[in-house]
Phi, psi and omega in degrees: 000131183292128185280145171289152183209158174282161174288134183257135181301138180214137187293337184233152179297135176282156180249147174210166175291311184230128177245119179265126179257103180117130184250035177270193189297322180294311188288316181295319181295310176302315182299312187300310186298318182289328175292318180303324178277009175097003184275144170287103189239131173249133171244128177250130184235126180291336184255183170242126181282153344290143184223155183289137173206145177273165181099061190268356189258117176270169172254151181308323178285000165295328192299313181295335176292316176296326172297318183291336174274345183075033176231021180298320185294321174301317180293319188293332178291335183245003186248169176247143177288140179234108183267350181177197189230141171247126173249127185241126183233113178289341178291330182249354182063032179204176185238144175225131180258138172238128184252131179297342176297338187269355184293172185303312179267115183277001185284349186233077190274002183207167172222193178236151166256130189229153162284119190290331178297323184283313186296313182293324182290327175294319180292326179290318180302322174300316179299313178300316181302334185264011173105001183282135176276114182263127176236104185274169178049046181226115181257125180289134181246346179201144169227124183241149181237075180296140179300139181053026176223163173288154178307148186237130182236129179245141185210160177241135175271185188290347176272353185089357178285147184262135173228162188220142180227150167243143182215158176285331184209143184246132166251118181266108178235042187278004173068222184285001168287336176045054184314296192279327173303324177284323180295315186275350184073023186257359183274133186225122177294149179271108188290340181276353182214059185277080183253169174219163181229149172228134194205157174203181178237143183231150168252149175087010178294140175285124180257171174295155182277157170060222186299333186275003187289341170268004183291148167280142174245135175246117182240114180285149175210178190303331182254010183152226180213152170263147158251147178228111183237113178285137178248161187286342185268011180090354176270161177235126175276122180244127180216151176241123178255124183220166170306138178301330181296326182293318182292336171298341185277003180300132179227024182215180181291161185293324180294316181301312185298317179294324178290329179289323174296317178300317179294346180276353178248101181309321181296306183291321178301319180294317176294338180257010182310317182252013182277156179233129174296126172240133184086188182268158167274142185231155180220151180214143177245196176053047199288325184237135183206169178212139168271139179286346171224146179250351186203172177188190181302107175078022178206159164211163177247140183229149178071212180295351175297336178246331183203146170217135185236159182311137187276018188301328179262012181054046183272346192305299185296321180302304178303314178302316182290313187298322175294329174298321174299311183287329179298315181305311178303318184289316179300316183298322175295313179303320182279327185271329185224070182313328182294334184259012186299313182299315173301316181297316180293326176290323174297323180293312179304318180296321182294308176312303184299320178300313183298310182293321188290337180294334179260332195289336180293320177288322183291326177297338190247005188293337178263008178276143182305323185295319180291315179301321182302317187289314182294330180275352176234065187290141173214137188262033177296129178066018182061029182291324181299322181293322176298310177301317177302320175300321175297314179299332177275351183099011182273066179284351178239039180277015170100177187291333178297318175296309181303322179294322181288329173293318178302321174296320177302314176303320179295321181294327176299308181296322174298318173297317179301317181295321180295325172295324181291316179300318183298320185293323184286329183256355183115142183301138176281162173301131172099012173298126181303130182298134173094346185227094185302129178086355181259107184277143175288135180287000000 
């Protein structure tokens, strides 16, 4: 396996076929696949792995991607099995469980909960083993696209020394740093989902019993929703996603503010009654965004570098890795068949936007009473529940039968929303859930 090394001083910029910026799931995946196809690939990573990262919950459809990379067995030894999703609604006074085994496609009955420091390191080492030159502790400071020349990348190592590369193609996998989208001015915040998150890790949290102990829990509360993600090492990742305006009301230190939010949810507070916070509480804003372009002459953006959506359905790692596979195909075409480059990049752009769009309709509405009512009252009429489970499992390309049933679910949503509007206009019906006008108990 190629060892990680520090940058060596060189009088002239080294050349490579592909320079990948960022060693997260998107970058490591694309780099490994391109190296397998015989390209000279250099990957620059600003940190040194293993390093902390949030977003620990995978989807069942991540598993075939791990198989194709040949690393599923390595992940399995350090991960926790996740067989389904639990939704907890204080507005309905009940809990609903969804098992992936009941999805439309029965081949993917579980997923993994992972420590991202371990998971991402495995992906990066896999890329190195396949011939990628990995250079860590190296932060890119500038990317230039001179006319009629290959792109030029400037970076600084941890000693402060500056280095330069030229490459035939650049893959921006810088995650939420959004290097090129920020540089090009193409990054746009999503006004329909202006959320922020505050999160931390706990030991001693009370988990679900038996086979469900690894399941993710989504717990609604007055200002948004909590994630509850159990990890194999005994820690549990807890986070609250809220409107950014709510987090701006903080008038105390971050940890105290987080504990106050936890106390506002009886379910989460109960599970953490005997738990201990380990490490620091963190917060992040600007949660949802999209780049108006995902590619251009000699470059493309992959994973969170071009788009990020609310994590309520744990889509982050899945979409990042999926885009890594598509990026490798697009770059391969651009390098081997330049005449088809424009078509390949357009196909890549369409695929990335379609994948994100498959989830966003649901995510935009997840905090609305009508959507909560549907999720808290599952019915498999015309196999609609199986189709929704396929979406939650990452089966966004499961065929027209699933798409048609998801469209039926959308129709049910609008019918439910109209009924809520009617109740608001005529007065609350008997049985309305306390604290949420128009949200009826099922």
